[in-house]
N, C-alpha and C positions, 0 to 999 in steps of 0.2 A: 685159161692158164693162170694159176695163182702164183707163179714164180716171177720175181722181179730181179733182173740182173743188176748187180751193184757195180758201179764204175768209178769207185774211189781210186786214189793213187795206189793204195795197198792192194786193192783187187786187181788192178792192171799189172802190177808187178808180179802177182801170183799167176796171172794168165801167161805172161812172158817167160817166167822162170820155172814154174812148176806144172804148167798145163792144167791149171785149176780155175774153174768158173765159180764165182761167188754169187749166191742168190739170197734174196730176202723173201720170206713167206709167213703165213699164219703158223703159229706154233703147234697146231693140232696135227700137222702132217707127219707121218712116219717116214723113216729113211726109205722103206720099200716104195711108198707112194711117190716120194720125190724122185727116186730113180726111174720108176715106170713112166711117170709124167714127162720127165726131161728127155728120156730116150725116145718116147713116142713123138713128142712135139718137135724137138730139135733134131732128131735123127742122129743121135750120138750114142756112144757106148761109154757108160760110166763104170770105172773100176772100183772107186772107193768114195764114200760120203762121210764127211765130218760135220757135225752140227753144234751150234752154240745158241742158247736162248738168251736174248737181251731184251728185257722188258716184256712187251707183248708180242714180239716178233722172233722168228727163228732165222738164223743165218746158216746157210748150208754151203759147204765147200765141196764141189764135185770134181774129183780127180778123174780126168778123161783118159780113155784108152790111148795108147801111143799112136794108134792109127787115125785118131781124131784130134786135131789141133784146136786148143781153146782159142787161140788168136783168130782162127778162121771163123769159129762160131761167133765170137765177139764182133768181128767185122761184119758178119751177116746180120747181126742184131743191131748194128749201128753204134756200138760202144767205142770202137777203135777206128 
């Protein structure tokens, strides 16, 4: 898995307020690849993906389906 969950204060606020997970990855991944990989590995349903390229990395914001809570996923991954 090439996704690295970001656990900054801003990312944690997005988890709690907007049901959004923030990941860092290589910038060569497409949104479709990110969605497929995150849904298969984490067992979640992604509604929307926004990406930002910063330097040599890509930051992806995954808006989860209302049936899957981002805080539960973050807790399972040990971020919260």
